[in-house]
TORSEZA-259739 format. One record per residue (C-alpha): x, y, z. Coordinates in nm, 2 decimals, decimal comma, padded with zeros to 4 digits. Last residue first. Layout:
BEGIN
       c1       c2       c3
        X        Y        Z
...
END
This chain:
BEGIN
       c1       c2       c3
    03,70    03,84    06,37
    04,04    03,66    06,33
    04,22    03,75    06,01
    04,19    03,64    05,64
    03,99    03,95    05,54
    03,84    04,18    05,80
    03,55    04,17    06,04
    03,54    04,40    06,34
    03,29    04,43    06,63
    03,42    04,74    06,79
    03,49    04,77    07,16
    03,80    04,99    07,14
    04,01    04,71    07,28
    03,88    04,47    07,01
    03,96    04,72    06,74
    04,32    04,74    06,87
    04,35    04,37    06,88
    04,25    04,34    06,51
    04,47    04,62    06,38
    04,31    04,83    06,12
    04,33    04,88    05,75
    04,25    04,52    05,64
    04,12    04,62    05,30
    03,77    04,47    05,30
    03,69    04,60    05,65
    03,35    04,52    05,78
    03,29    04,75    06,07
    03,03    04,73    06,36
    03,01    04,97    06,65
    02,63    04,98    06,61
    02,38    05,26    06,56
    02,66    05,49    06,42
    02,73    05,85    06,49
    02,86    05,84    06,84
    03,09    05,54    06,79
    03,23    05,68    06,46
    03,31    06,00    06,64
    03,49    05,82    06,92
    03,68    05,62    06,66
    03,82    05,93    06,49
    03,97    05,77    06,19
    04,35    05,68    06,13
    04,37    05,48    05,81
    04,06    05,63    05,63
    04,24    05,94    05,50
    04,50    05,72    05,35
    04,26    05,57    05,10
    04,23    05,19    05,14
    03,91    05,14    04,93
    03,61    04,91    05,03
    03,57    04,99    05,40
    03,22    04,89    05,50
    03,05    05,05    05,80
    02,74    04,90    05,98
    02,40    04,99    06,11
    02,43    05,35    06,00
    02,24    05,61    06,21
    02,48    05,89    06,10
    02,78    05,73    05,93
    02,74    05,92    05,59
    02,85    06,25    05,74
    03,17    06,10    05,88
    03,36    06,04    05,56
    03,28    06,38    05,41
    03,04    06,54    05,17
    02,83    06,23    05,15
    02,67    06,05    04,86
    02,34    05,87    04,90
    02,26    05,56    04,68
    02,03    05,48    04,40
    02,05    05,84    04,30
    02,27    05,79    03,99
    02,43    05,45    04,00
    02,66    05,47    03,70
    02,72    05,84    03,64
    02,70    05,90    04,01
    02,99    05,65    04,05
    03,22    05,87    03,84
    03,12    06,18    04,04
    03,19    05,99    04,37
    03,55    05,89    04,27
    03,77    06,15    04,43
    03,76    06,15    04,81
    03,52    05,87    04,84
    03,20    05,86    05,05
    02,90    05,63    05,05
    02,55    05,60    05,18
    02,36    05,28    05,11
    02,00    05,17    05,20
    01,97    04,79    05,22
    01,69    04,64    05,03
    01,88    04,30    04,99
    01,92    04,36    04,62
    02,06    04,71    04,71
    02,33    04,54    04,92
    02,44    04,32    04,63
    02,46    04,62    04,40
    02,66    04,81    04,65
    02,91    04,53    04,70
    02,97    04,50    04,32
    03,02    04,87    04,30
    03,27    04,87    04,59
    03,47    04,59    04,42
    03,57    04,84    04,14
    03,55    04,69    03,80
    03,60    05,04    03,65
    03,58    05,29    03,93
    03,87    05,52    03,84
    03,90    05,83    04,05
    04,25    05,75    04,15
    04,47    05,79    04,47
    04,33    05,48    04,64
    04,22    05,16    04,46
    03,91    05,04    04,28
    03,75    05,38    04,36
    03,44    05,37    04,58
    03,58    05,42    04,93
    03,42    05,43    05,27
    03,08    05,27    05,26
    02,79    05,33    05,51
    02,52    05,06    05,52
    02,16    05,12    05,65
    01,94    04,83    05,74
    01,58    04,81    05,62
    01,60    04,45    05,50
    01,93    04,29    05,60
    01,79    03,97    05,77
    02,02    03,69    05,67
    02,13    03,63    06,04
    02,26    03,98    06,07
    02,62    03,86    06,12
    02,59    03,59    05,86
    02,45    03,84    05,60
    02,74    04,08    05,66
    03,00    03,80    05,63
    02,84    03,67    05,32
    02,84    04,03    05,17
    03,21    04,07    05,26
    03,30    03,81    04,99
    03,15    04,02    04,72
    03,47    04,11    04,53
    03,62    03,78    04,63
    03,37    03,58    04,42
    03,47    03,76    04,10
    03,83    03,73    04,19
    03,81    03,36    04,24
    03,66    03,30    03,89
    03,91    03,53    03,71
    04,21    03,36    03,88
    04,07    03,02    03,80
    04,04    03,11    03,44
    04,40    03,24    03,45
    04,53    02,91    03,59
    04,34    02,70    03,34
    04,50    02,85    03,03
    04,34    02,60    02,78
    04,55    02,64    02,47
    04,38    02,61    02,13
    04,53    02,94    01,99
    04,20    03,13    02,02
    04,16    02,99    02,37
    04,51    03,13    02,47
    04,42    03,46    02,33
    04,10    03,45    02,53
    04,29    03,38    02,85
    04,52    03,68    02,77
    04,21    03,90    02,70
    04,05    03,81    03,04
    04,37    03,87    03,23
    04,41    04,20    03,05
    04,05    04,31    03,10
    04,04    04,24    03,47
    04,40    04,36    03,55
    04,40    04,68    03,34
    04,10    04,92    03,39
    04,05    04,88    03,76
    03,96    04,59    03,98
    04,14    04,35    04,21
    03,98    04,15    04,49
    03,82    04,21    04,83
    04,14    04,21    05,03
    04,46    04,02    05,10
    04,79    04,20    05,06
    05,06    04,01    04,88
    05,10    04,24    04,58
    05,46    04,34    04,68
    05,67    04,17    04,94
    05,88    03,95    04,72
    05,85    03,58    04,61
    06,19    03,47    04,52
    06,33    03,72    04,78
    06,15    03,53    05,06
    06,06    03,81    05,31
    05,72    03,82    05,16
    05,65    03,46    05,27
    05,65    03,53    05,64
    05,52    03,88    05,62
    05,22    03,77    05,42
    05,17    03,47    05,66
    05,16    03,71    05,96
    04,91    03,93    05,78
    04,70    03,63    05,67
    04,63    03,53    06,03
    04,54    03,16    06,10
    04,21    03,02    06,24
    04,16    02,73    06,00
    03,87    02,84    05,80
    03,95    03,21    05,81
    04,30    03,14    05,71
    04,17    02,95    05,41
    04,00    03,26    05,28
    04,31    03,46    05,33
    04,52    03,20    05,14
    04,27    03,23    04,86
    04,31    03,61    04,87
    04,68    03,57    04,87
    04,66    03,36    04,55
    04,43    03,63    04,39
    04,68    03,90    04,45
    04,97    03,69    04,30
    04,75    03,59    04,01
    04,66    03,95    03,93
    05,03    04,03    03,94
    05,10    03,75    03,70
    04,83    03,85    03,46
    04,95    04,21    03,46
    05,30    04,11    03,37
    05,20    03,85    03,11
    04,97    04,09    02,94
    05,24    04,34    02,89
    05,50    04,09    02,79
    05,27    03,96    02,52
    05,28    04,27    02,32
    05,66    04,30    02,35
    05,70    03,94    02,25
    05,49    03,99    01,94
    05,68    04,31    01,84
    06,03    04,15    01,86
    06,25    04,26    02,14
    06,43    04,56    02,27
    06,46    04,60    02,65
    06,54    04,94    02,79
    06,70    04,90    03,13
    06,72    05,14    03,43
    07,06    05,30    03,42
    07,00    05,62    03,61
    06,96    05,81    03,29
    06,65    05,60    03,19
    06,39    05,87    03,14
    06,60    06,12    02,95
    06,71    05,85    02,70
    06,35    05,75    02,62
    06,32    05,94    02,29
    06,68    05,88    02,18
    06,64    05,50    02,22
    06,30    05,52    02,04
    06,46    05,69    01,74
    06,75    05,44    01,72
    06,52    05,14    01,75
    06,29    05,28    01,47
    06,59    05,30    01,24
    06,72    04,96    01,34
    06,38    04,81    01,26
    06,29    04,48    01,43
    06,07    04,65    01,69
    05,91    04,58    02,03
    06,01    04,82    02,30
    05,98    04,75    02,67
    06,10    05,02    02,90
    06,21    04,92    03,26
    06,15    05,02    03,62
    06,04    05,36    03,48
    06,14    05,69    03,63
    05,93    05,96    03,45
    05,66    05,72    03,35
    05,62    05,54    03,68
    05,65    05,86    03,87
    05,37    06,02    03,67
    05,16    05,70    03,69
    05,17    05,66    04,07
    04,80    05,68    04,16
    04,71    05,45    03,87
    05,01    05,22    03,81
    05,17    05,28    03,47
    05,33    04,99    03,28
    05,28    05,11    02,92
    05,34    04,88    02,62
    05,57    05,00    02,34
    05,50    04,80    02,02
    05,65    04,96    01,71
    05,51    05,02    01,36
    05,76    05,15    01,11
    05,72    05,38    00,82
    05,83    05,42    00,45
    05,59    05,62    00,23
    05,37    05,44   -00,01
    05,06    05,46    00,21
    04,70    05,35    00,16
    04,71    04,97    00,21
    05,03    05,01    00,42
    04,84    05,17    00,71
    04,62    04,87    00,74
    04,90    04,62    00,71
    05,11    04,79    00,97
    04,82    04,81    01,22
    04,75    04,44    01,17
    05,11    04,35    01,22
    05,14    04,56    01,54
    04,82    04,38    01,66
    04,98    04,03    01,64
    04,97    03,95    02,01
    04,68    04,13    02,18
    04,68    04,50    02,26
    04,75    04,72    02,56
    04,76    05,07    02,40
    05,10    05,23    02,35
    05,12    05,11    01,99
    05,38    05,33    01,83
    05,38    05,46    01,48
    05,73    05,57    01,38
    05,72    05,81    01,08
    05,88    05,87    00,75
    05,73    06,14    00,54
    05,39    06,22    00,39
    05,16    06,01    00,61
    04,80    06,13    00,59
    04,67    05,86    00,34
    04,78    05,58    00,57
    04,67    05,72    00,90
    04,29    05,67    00,87
    04,31    05,29    00,86
    04,53    05,30    01,17
    04,28    05,52    01,35
    04,00    05,25    01,28
    04,24    04,97    01,38
    04,30    05,12    01,72
    03,95    05,22    01,79
    03,80    04,89    01,68
    04,05    04,67    01,87
    03,82    04,52    02,12
    04,03    04,30    02,34
    03,89    03,95    02,38
    03,63    03,87    02,65
    03,36    03,73    02,42
    03,15    04,04    02,41
    03,46    04,26    02,36
    03,68    04,38    02,65
    03,79    04,74    02,62
    04,09    04,85    02,40
    04,09    05,22    02,45
    04,34    05,42    02,24
    04,69    05,54    02,31
    04,84    05,52    01,96
    05,16    05,71    01,97
    05,28    05,89    01,66
    05,65    05,97    01,62
    05,81    06,21    01,37
    05,52    06,45    01,42
    05,49    06,75    01,17
    05,15    06,65    01,03
    05,03    06,41    01,30
    04,80    06,65    01,48
    04,68    06,85    01,19
    04,57    06,54    01,00
    04,40    06,40    01,31
    04,20    06,72    01,38
    04,04    06,70    01,73
    04,32    06,91    01,87
    04,53    06,95    02,19
    04,86    07,11    02,26
    05,15    07,05    02,50
    05,49    07,22    02,46
    05,33    07,57    02,45
    05,49    07,69    02,78
    05,15    07,72    02,95
    05,04    07,37    02,84
    05,37    07,24    02,96
    05,34    07,40    03,31
    04,97    07,32    03,35
    05,01    06,95    03,26
    05,33    06,90    03,47
    05,15    07,04    03,78
    04,82    06,86    03,71
    04,99    06,52    03,68
    05,12    06,53    04,04
    04,86    06,28    04,16
    04,62    06,14    03,89
    04,26    06,26    03,86
    04,14    06,27    03,50
    04,00    06,55    03,27
    04,25    06,83    03,34
    04,10    07,17    03,27
    04,37    07,39    03,12
    04,14    07,56    02,87
    04,28    07,34    02,59
    04,21    07,04    02,80
    03,84    07,14    02,84
    03,81    07,20    02,46
    03,96    06,86    02,39
    03,72    06,69    02,62
    03,42    06,86    02,47
    03,53    06,78    02,12
    03,58    06,41    02,19
    03,75    06,29    01,87
    04,10    06,31    02,04
    04,45    06,42    01,94
    04,73    06,52    02,16
    05,00    06,74    02,02
    05,34    06,71    02,18
    05,66    06,92    02,14
    05,94    06,75    02,33
    06,13    06,92    02,61
    06,13    06,65    02,88
    05,80    06,76    03,03
    05,64    06,73    02,69
    05,70    06,36    02,70
    05,54    06,34    03,04
    05,23    06,53    02,93
    05,17    06,32    02,63
    05,21    05,99    02,80
    05,00    06,09    03,10
    04,72    06,22    02,87
    04,74    05,91    02,65
    04,74    05,65    02,92
    04,44    05,79    03,11
    04,24    05,90    02,81
    04,36    06,16    02,57
    04,38    05,94    02,25
    04,62    05,99    01,96
    04,95    06,11    02,09
    05,16    06,31    01,83
    05,53    06,38    01,89
    05,77    06,64    01,77
    06,12    06,58    01,90
END
């Protein structure tokens, strides 16, 4: 098949590359000339494990191309994916400007039947808006389909190539047949393709992310209670995770969720509820708890130093909102850093992939290290904000030699409490004994 993917951000680039990997001819379109030129030269613009191998192979073999010309990009495509950003607007609802702007441009350019697919995470009713905008300037038959992505950053290639499920919202038999053929190589092991109406498909994406965010937040609340009553959240996690009705995943306590999906999708779903005169109290509580959780380590740090942080030096391991990505959107580390800077704490940080993105936000307000140990020299305390694998088995003797104090505030519960006690560290984590 010939496919156009409009937007070369995280979702667009993964989508285009993975479709090319199964033999399709894909043209990705973006208005960012510099980004397109980089991609044409083989310079990948995001960090995602295993994506570079597929990207380079399909670019080399001519199945993956890039252009800034929308008309050129969609000319021969039978399927057009809209993979455009939908950031939160001022009131918290999803900003559809990019999606609707492209939809308005597509109408005059369509010369034969095409399936236009919303891959972006969009509110209920967006497929209808896109269809109406295109129809204003198009007399050629077309269909608009909702096909939300369920890609985990750090695992996006695996998630796309071997999806747990594929959700497709369409009431058109012709579009259904085309989408079935397109996804056939990805579900050969029998994983389901669920067809439903467009509105249900759009809401399914928000419901999934909101539920996972709620699950994380619930465990963070349990962790906070554990600290009050002297219980251990790790033991509780294992105890409830063995219940098949609950499951083991998304039960790890920490310093809150971040990234490009959970924060904006929970917010957008709550706003959709408000717009339809429904007070979604649970989601509002999830958002409120998560905002507090991101800076929960700050109170522990202040308490330890008796509210006297001026002149202290903090070292931070991890800046990305999660490991195996360079994404720092809504990353708890950024919230922690801002709070430390307010207290006149000097901050040094290291992350294997995300430092360039943080530099764009914070500039020279903090110091960036070349490795995890460089930033520890003369540090009063260490904060762990992202659970990168490289931080899991550190050289404790080296940490002890470099730091002023053997003091760690672990926002991701990487280490065993008893082991840290044996090594002589003062160790604070989340929901476990200090």
